[in-house]
C-alpha positions as CSV (number, residue, x, y, z in Angstrom):
1,X,108.9,74.3,110.6
2,X,110.4,77.5,112.1
3,X,108.7,79.5,109.5
4,X,105.8,79.4,107.0
5,X,106.1,80.7,103.4
6,X,103.6,83.3,102.3
7,X,102.9,83.7,98.6
8,X,101.4,87.1,97.8
9,X,99.8,87.7,94.4
10,X,102.5,90.1,93.3
11,X,105.2,87.6,94.4
12,X,103.7,85.0,92.1
13,X,103.6,87.5,89.2
14,X,107.2,88.5,89.7
15,X,108.4,84.9,89.8
16,X,106.4,84.2,86.6
17,X,108.0,87.2,85.0
18,X,111.5,85.9,85.9
19,X,110.6,82.5,84.4
20,X,109.3,84.1,81.2
21,X,112.6,86.1,80.9
22,X,114.6,82.9,81.4
23,X,112.6,81.1,78.7
24,X,113.0,84.0,76.3
25,X,116.7,84.0,76.9
26,X,117.0,80.3,76.1
27,X,114.8,80.8,73.0
28,X,116.9,83.8,71.8
29,X,120.2,82.0,72.3
30,X,119.1,79.4,69.7
31,X,118.0,81.9,67.0
32,X,120.6,84.0,65.3
33,X,118.2,86.8,64.3
34,X,117.6,87.4,68.1
35,X,121.1,86.6,69.2
36,X,122.7,89.2,66.9
37,X,120.9,92.3,68.4
38,X,121.6,91.2,71.9
39,X,125.2,90.6,71.0
40,X,125.3,94.3,69.9
41,X,123.8,95.3,73.2
42,X,126.4,93.3,75.0
43,X,129.2,95.3,73.3
44,X,127.8,98.6,74.5
45,X,129.6,99.8,77.6
46,X,126.8,102.2,78.7
47,X,124.2,99.4,78.4
48,X,126.3,97.0,80.4
49,X,126.8,99.5,83.2
50,X,123.1,100.2,83.3
51,X,122.4,96.5,83.3
52,X,124.5,96.0,86.4
53,X,122.6,98.7,88.2
54,X,119.3,97.2,87.1
55,X,120.4,93.8,88.2
56,X,121.1,95.2,91.7
57,X,117.6,96.7,91.8
58,X,116.0,93.5,90.6
59,X,118.0,91.3,93.0
60,X,116.9,93.5,95.9
61,X,113.2,93.3,94.7
62,X,113.3,89.6,94.5
63,X,114.9,89.2,97.9
64,X,112.0,91.3,99.2
65,X,109.5,89.0,97.4
66,X,110.3,85.9,99.4
67,X,107.9,86.3,102.3
68,X,107.3,84.1,105.4
69,X,105.9,84.2,108.9
70,X,108.0,83.1,111.9
71,X,106.8,80.4,114.2
72,X,106.0,81.5,117.8
73,X,107.1,79.6,120.8
74,X,103.7,79.4,122.7
75,X,103.7,77.4,125.9
76,X,101.4,74.5,125.7
77,X,101.2,74.4,121.9
78,X,101.9,70.9,120.5
79,X,103.9,70.0,117.4
80,X,100.7,69.8,115.4
81,X,99.4,73.2,116.6
82,X,102.0,75.5,115.1
83,X,101.2,79.2,115.7
84,X,102.9,81.8,113.5
85,X,103.4,85.5,114.0
86,X,100.9,87.8,112.2
87,X,103.8,89.9,110.8
88,X,104.9,88.9,107.3
89,X,108.7,89.3,106.8
90,X,110.9,88.9,103.8
91,X,114.5,87.7,103.2
92,X,115.4,91.4,102.8
93,X,114.0,92.2,106.2
94,X,116.3,89.6,107.7
95,X,119.4,90.9,105.8
96,X,118.5,94.5,106.9
97,X,117.9,93.5,110.5
98,X,119.8,96.3,112.2
99,X,118.3,98.9,109.9
100,X,114.8,97.6,110.6
101,X,115.1,97.2,114.4
102,X,117.0,100.4,115.2
103,X,114.0,102.8,115.6
104,X,114.5,106.1,117.3
105,X,111.8,108.5,118.7
106,X,111.6,110.9,115.9
107,X,113.7,112.7,113.3
108,X,117.5,112.5,113.3
109,X,119.9,113.8,110.6
110,X,122.3,111.5,108.7
111,X,125.1,110.2,110.9
112,X,123.7,112.2,113.8
113,X,124.4,111.4,117.4
114,X,121.5,113.5,118.8
115,X,117.8,113.9,117.9
116,X,117.0,116.5,115.3
117,X,114.1,118.0,117.3
118,X,114.4,119.2,121.0
119,X,112.5,117.3,123.7
120,X,111.8,117.8,127.3
121,X,114.2,115.9,129.4
122,X,114.1,115.4,133.2
123,X,117.4,116.0,134.9
124,X,118.5,113.9,138.0
125,X,117.3,116.7,140.3
126,X,113.8,116.7,138.9
127,X,114.2,119.8,136.7
128,X,112.9,119.6,133.2
129,X,114.9,121.2,130.4
130,X,114.5,121.4,126.6
131,X,117.5,119.8,124.9
132,X,118.5,117.5,122.0
133,X,118.7,114.0,123.5
134,X,121.2,111.4,122.5
135,X,119.9,108.8,120.0
136,X,119.3,105.3,121.3
137,X,121.0,103.5,118.4
138,X,122.7,106.1,116.2
139,X,126.3,106.3,117.3
140,X,125.5,104.6,120.6
141,X,129.2,103.9,121.5
142,X,130.4,107.3,120.3
143,X,131.0,110.2,122.6
144,X,132.2,113.2,120.6
145,X,132.1,114.4,117.0
146,X,135.8,113.7,116.7
147,X,135.3,110.1,117.7
148,X,132.4,109.8,115.2
149,X,134.6,111.1,112.3
150,X,137.4,108.6,113.2
151,X,134.9,105.7,113.6
152,X,133.2,106.5,110.2
153,X,136.6,106.7,108.5
154,X,137.7,103.4,109.9
155,X,134.4,101.7,108.9
156,X,134.7,103.2,105.4
157,X,138.2,101.9,105.2
158,X,137.1,98.5,106.2
159,X,134.3,98.6,103.6
160,X,136.9,99.6,100.9
161,X,139.2,96.8,101.8
162,X,136.4,94.2,101.6
163,X,135.3,95.7,98.3
164,X,138.8,95.6,96.9
165,X,139.3,91.9,98.0
166,X,136.0,90.8,96.4
167,X,136.6,92.9,93.3
168,X,140.1,91.4,92.8
169,X,138.6,87.9,93.1
170,X,136.0,88.9,90.4
171,X,138.7,90.2,88.1
172,X,140.7,87.0,88.5
173,X,137.6,84.9,87.8
174,X,136.9,86.9,84.6
175,X,140.5,86.6,83.4
176,X,140.6,82.9,84.2
177,X,137.4,82.4,82.3
178,X,138.9,84.3,79.3
179,X,142.2,82.3,79.4
180,X,140.3,79.1,78.9
181,X,139.7,80.2,75.3
182,X,142.6,79.0,73.0
183,X,145.2,81.5,71.9
184,X,145.2,83.8,74.9
185,X,147.5,83.9,78.0
186,X,147.0,85.3,81.5
187,X,149.2,88.4,81.0
188,X,147.6,89.1,77.6
189,X,144.1,88.8,79.1
190,X,144.9,91.2,82.0
191,X,146.3,93.8,79.5
192,X,143.3,93.5,77.2
193,X,140.9,93.8,80.2
194,X,142.7,96.9,81.6
195,X,142.7,98.6,78.2
196,X,139.1,97.8,77.5
197,X,140.0,95.9,74.4
198,X,137.7,93.0,75.0
199,X,134.6,92.2,72.9
200,X,132.4,92.4,76.0
201,X,133.2,95.7,78.0
202,X,134.4,93.8,81.1
203,X,136.3,96.8,82.3
204,X,133.0,98.9,82.5
205,X,131.1,96.0,84.0
206,X,133.8,95.4,86.7
207,X,134.1,99.1,87.6
208,X,130.3,99.4,88.0
209,X,130.3,96.2,90.1
210,X,133.0,97.8,92.3
211,X,130.8,100.8,92.9
212,X,127.8,98.6,93.8
213,X,129.8,96.4,96.0
214,X,131.3,99.4,97.8
215,X,127.9,100.8,98.5
216,X,126.7,97.5,99.9
217,X,129.8,97.1,102.0
218,X,129.4,100.6,103.3
219,X,125.8,100.0,104.3
220,X,126.8,96.7,106.1
221,X,129.6,98.4,108.0
222,X,127.9,101.7,108.8
223,X,124.2,100.7,109.0
224,X,124.4,98.9,112.2
225,X,126.0,101.8,114.1
226,X,124.6,104.9,112.4
227,X,121.5,106.1,110.5
228,X,123.2,106.7,107.2
229,X,120.3,108.7,105.7
230,X,118.7,109.7,109.0
231,X,115.3,108.8,110.4
232,X,111.8,109.9,109.6
233,X,109.1,111.3,111.9
234,X,108.4,108.1,113.7
235,X,112.1,107.2,114.0
236,X,112.4,104.6,111.3
237,X,115.6,104.4,109.3
238,X,115.2,106.3,106.0
239,X,117.8,104.1,104.2
240,X,115.8,101.0,105.1
241,X,112.5,102.6,103.8
242,X,114.2,103.5,100.6
243,X,115.6,100.0,100.1
244,X,112.2,98.4,100.9
245,X,110.5,100.8,98.4
246,X,112.5,99.2,95.5
247,X,110.1,96.3,95.3
248,X,107.1,98.6,95.1
249,X,108.7,100.6,92.3
250,X,109.6,97.5,90.3
251,X,106.1,96.0,90.8
252,X,104.4,99.2,89.7
253,X,106.6,99.6,86.6
254,X,106.8,95.9,85.4
255,X,103.3,94.6,86.2
256,X,101.5,97.7,84.9
257,X,103.6,97.6,81.7
258,X,102.7,93.9,81.3
259,X,99.0,94.6,81.7
260,X,99.3,97.4,79.1
261,X,101.5,95.7,76.5
262,X,99.1,93.1,75.0
263,X,96.3,95.6,74.5
264,X,98.6,98.2,72.9
265,X,100.5,95.8,70.6
266,X,97.6,93.7,69.4
267,X,95.1,96.5,68.8
268,X,97.7,98.9,67.4
269,X,99.0,96.5,64.8
270,X,95.5,95.3,63.9
271,X,94.1,98.8,63.5
272,X,97.0,99.8,61.2
273,X,97.1,96.7,59.1
274,X,93.4,95.9,58.6
275,X,92.1,99.5,58.5
276,X,88.4,99.9,57.7
277,X,85.8,99.0,60.4
278,X,88.5,97.4,62.6
279,X,90.5,100.6,62.7
280,X,87.3,102.6,63.4
281,X,86.3,100.3,66.3
282,X,89.8,100.4,67.9
283,X,90.0,104.2,67.4
284,X,86.6,104.6,69.1
285,X,87.7,102.4,72.0
286,X,90.9,104.2,72.9
287,X,89.4,107.7,72.1
288,X,86.6,106.9,74.6
289,X,89.1,105.7,77.2
290,X,91.2,108.8,76.7
291,X,88.2,111.0,77.3
292,X,87.9,109.6,80.8
293,X,90.3,111.4,83.2
294,X,92.7,108.6,84.3
295,X,93.1,110.1,87.8
296,X,89.3,110.0,88.4
297,X,89.2,106.4,87.2
298,X,92.1,105.4,89.5
299,X,90.4,107.1,92.5
300,X,87.1,105.3,91.8
301,X,88.8,101.9,91.6
302,X,91.0,102.5,94.7
303,X,88.1,103.8,96.8
304,X,85.8,100.9,95.7
305,X,88.6,98.5,96.6
306,X,88.9,100.1,100.0
307,X,85.2,99.8,100.6
308,X,85.3,96.1,99.6
309,X,88.2,95.3,101.9
310,X,86.5,97.1,104.8
311,X,83.4,95.0,104.3
312,X,85.4,91.8,103.9
313,X,88.0,92.3,106.5
314,X,87.7,88.8,107.9
315,X,88.9,87.3,104.6
316,X,92.2,89.2,104.8
317,X,94.7,87.5,107.0
318,X,97.3,90.2,107.6
319,X,98.4,93.7,106.7
320,X,100.8,92.5,104.0
321,X,97.9,90.8,102.1
322,X,95.9,94.0,102.3
323,X,98.8,96.1,101.0
324,X,99.4,93.6,98.2
325,X,95.8,93.6,97.0
326,X,95.8,97.4,96.8
327,X,99.2,97.3,95.0
328,X,97.9,94.8,92.4
329,X,94.7,96.7,91.8
330,X,96.8,99.9,91.2
331,X,99.0,98.0,88.7
332,X,95.9,96.8,86.8
333,X,94.2,100.2,86.6
334,X,97.4,101.9,85.6
335,X,98.0,99.4,82.9
336,X,94.4,99.7,81.6
337,X,94.6,103.5,81.4
338,X,98.1,103.7,79.9
339,X,98.0,101.6,76.7
340,X,96.3,104.1,74.4
341,X,99.5,106.1,73.6
342,X,101.5,103.1,72.4
343,X,98.5,101.8,70.5
344,X,98.2,105.1,68.6
345,X,102.0,105.0,67.7
346,X,101.8,101.4,66.5
347,X,98.7,102.1,64.5
348,X,100.5,104.8,62.5
349,X,103.6,102.7,62.0
350,X,101.6,99.7,60.9
351,X,99.7,101.8,58.4
352,X,103.0,102.9,56.9
353,X,104.4,99.3,56.8
354,X,101.4,97.7,55.2
355,X,102.1,99.6,52.0
356,X,105.7,98.4,51.7
357,X,106.6,96.2,48.8
358,X,107.5,93.1,50.8
359,X,104.1,93.3,52.6
360,X,102.3,93.6,49.3
361,X,104.2,90.7,47.9
362,X,103.4,88.5,50.9
363,X,99.7,89.4,50.5
364,X,99.8,88.6,46.8
365,X,101.3,85.2,47.5
366,X,98.5,84.4,49.9
367,X,100.3,84.6,53.2
368,X,97.8,84.7,56.1
369,X,97.3,88.1,57.8
370,X,98.3,86.6,61.1
371,X,101.7,85.5,59.7
372,X,102.2,88.9,58.1
373,X,101.6,90.8,61.3
374,X,103.8,88.5,63.4
375,X,106.7,87.9,61.0
376,X,106.9,91.2,59.1
377,X,105.1,94.0,60.9
378,X,105.8,93.2,64.5
379,X,109.6,92.9,64.2
380,X,109.7,96.3,62.5
381,X,107.8,98.0,65.3
382,X,109.6,96.3,68.2
383,X,112.0,99.3,68.6
384,X,109.0,101.5,69.2
385,X,107.5,99.0,71.7
386,X,110.8,98.7,73.6
387,X,111.4,102.4,74.0
388,X,107.8,103.1,74.8
389,X,107.7,100.3,77.4
390,X,110.7,101.7,79.2
391,X,109.4,105.3,79.0
392,X,106.1,104.0,80.4
393,X,108.0,102.1,83.1
394,X,109.7,105.3,84.1
395,X,106.4,107.2,84.0
396,X,104.6,104.6,86.1
397,X,107.3,104.7,88.8
398,X,107.0,108.4,89.0
399,X,103.2,108.2,88.8
400,X,103.1,106.2,92.0
401,X,104.7,109.1,93.8
402,X,102.0,111.5,92.5
403,X,99.1,109.2,93.3
404,X,100.5,108.6,96.8
405,X,100.8,112.3,97.2
406,X,97.0,112.7,96.7
407,X,96.2,109.6,98.8
408,X,95.1,107.1,96.1
409,X,98.4,105.3,95.6
410,X,99.7,102.3,97.4
411,X,98.6,101.6,101.0
412,X,99.8,104.3,103.4
413,X,101.5,101.7,105.6
414,X,103.5,100.3,102.6
415,X,107.0,101.3,101.9
416,X,107.2,103.3,98.7
417,X,109.0,106.3,97.4
418,X,105.7,108.0,96.9
419,X,104.8,107.6,100.6
420,X,108.3,108.8,101.5
421,X,107.8,112.0,99.5
422,X,104.3,112.4,100.8
423,X,105.6,112.2,104.4
424,X,108.4,114.6,103.7
425,X,106.5,117.3,101.8
426,X,105.3,119.1,105.0
427,X,108.7,119.1,106.5
428,X,110.2,121.2,103.7
429,X,108.6,124.3,105.2
430,X,110.1,124.0,108.6
431,X,113.4,125.6,109.7
432,X,115.8,123.8,109.7
433,X,114.6,121.7,106.7
434,X,114.2,117.9,107.0
435,X,115.5,117.1,103.6
436,X,116.9,113.5,103.8
437,X,113.6,111.6,103.2
438,X,112.9,113.5,100.0
439,X,116.6,113.2,98.9
440,X,116.7,109.5,99.5
441,X,113.5,108.8,97.5
442,X,114.7,111.1,94.7
443,X,118.1,109.4,94.5
444,X,116.7,105.9,94.4
445,X,114.1,106.8,91.8
446,X,116.4,108.7,89.5
447,X,119.0,105.9,89.6
448,X,116.4,103.3,88.6
449,X,114.8,105.4,85.9
450,X,118.1,106.6,84.4
451,X,119.5,103.0,84.3
452,X,116.3,101.8,82.6
453,X,116.4,104.6,80.0
454,X,120.0,104.1,79.1
455,X,119.6,100.3,78.7
456,X,116.4,100.8,76.6
457,X,118.2,103.2,74.3
458,X,120.9,100.5,73.5
459,X,118.2,97.8,73.1
460,X,116.2,100.1,70.8
461,X,119.2,100.8,68.6
462,X,120.1,97.1,68.4
463,X,116.6,95.9,67.5
464,X,115.7,98.7,65.0
465,X,116.0,97.0,61.5
466,X,116.6,100.3,59.8
467,X,119.6,101.1,62.1
468,X,121.0,97.7,61.6
469,X,120.7,98.0,57.8
470,X,122.4,101.4,57.8
């Protein structure tokens, strides 16, 4: 084969998470008590717009989770002696080929034609002068600023045309799908869609999709010719680094949350429902864990892991595997240290619910405690779980930036928003300021966190039994 698939631990966990989400969707579609809240979420325009943005992030992260190693053409190697490159690539690396390969010498500003920092250049006569040299890839075929502005305008116009063509095709597909339902005609479907009078907010979904498609088309048309967000200290494209960091942010947020969730839900509900010595034991456990500074615990785990990998370097095949092991360890330790807050909230809510009349009636009728907790208490605390999970997701994505700042986050050679911020922090004091690395990381993080929070608010409102009753 021309390539060899590489399955990293976090790749397997992300695929497992997707499978679990699909299974849950199939299960919820067959049960009305789960289908009704999701139907309410589907009718919320803000939630659907946020879902489109989240879907774009998730799709990017999944493309970056399909890893492989290319086969090398080594003279003398037979068909049964395949030799593969040590570098592990992903499908996203292939799609972002120009962004990955166009590496300059050092800093360059967004859409710049020349380097941001002056360098010594040898003239044809042998004299050395200090000047801003032309970039090797950024605007390689452009001579003046006027030509650059004209070329950027033409490429943006082309991206707009491609977006418009694809968007019109999507609109026609949605209208055709709606016309298949009886009692509606093509013209009526178009009018209802334009006015936003559909049950599902298709107008909001399509407008958000148009924005996403336009950004992708602009990157495709401009990324091969210019550095849209500039380059960093070693000349790598900042936009490529920001896109590659999406997978790291998703892994940190989702896997750490999945590690935390079973502990928090099980112990919180048990402590609030049973009380007595069970409550005392669980309180002692999370109070003791809270007394340990989480940063010191994370530092101890990461440094111990670094020592282990240094002593067992022969068992690690490539850099990607080393990066992934450290990322997975960081997810586990973040999950272990972040479950106590949600556990305390669920304990208090379960203590209040166990005194409700329907809980007392179920107890008097001899219903088992496990059934009471799963059928009566857990559905009534799911709104707290959902909003806490998303808030923890946002906090974990931001925590990675802080941990990378102090040197105990992900591997320094791994693409992450934290490493981008850490690399840009010293450049904010120079004149002129190198601002684009920090701005790119901030923009991508804020978009992900904001979309997750907006979608979580709609899900919380839909699944809260008290709000549904009112």
